[in-house]
C-alpha positions, 0 to 999 in steps of 0.5 A: 696794370701789368705789361701785358695790358698796359700794351695792350691799351695803348694798341688798342687806342692807336692810331693803327686799329688792332683786332682782338686776337692781334691785340691779344699777341702782340702784348707778348712779342717780347716774350715770344721773342717773336717779331710784330709784323709776324704777330700781325699776320698771325692774329689777322684772320682770327678778329670777328671770331675767324671772320666768322662770329667763330670763337673770340680772336681773344681767346684765341690768342690767349690760347696760341699765347699759352702754347707758345709759352709752353703751357700745352696741358690739358687741364690748363687750357680747359680753365682757361676757356671754362673761366673765359665762358664761366664770366660769359653765360657759357659762350667763347664764339664772338657772334655770342658774346657779341649778342649778349653784350648788344643785348645789355645794353654794351658797346661793343669796341669796350666789349672787345677791350674787356674779352682781350684785357681777361685773355692777357689776364688769364693767360698771365694767372696761366703762366705765372703759376707754372 
């Protein structure tokens, strides 16, 4: 398991509940050179799909990390988004992802943990391929 996935796992199992966006952002704190406090604040309103079921917080945070690490080309950003959408019946919105997961009998927390891991793995793949 890579260091970003290990950090995300620690965060999700800890006493404090971090939302999906915060978990992704905090996993890259060292790479971004930003304080955990700042990243917690930045990600606070992206959980639950911007608190309204919109774009998944893990996806939004993945895009933020990519931008901060210099991955800005429309092709690379599009690849990130398309890969996740392709893995989830074309969906990237939190409400839709959770609905599909529930229809399959999935657990919400486990689903969110998987989305966090998926976003982190894709970020790592895109950054390492640069």
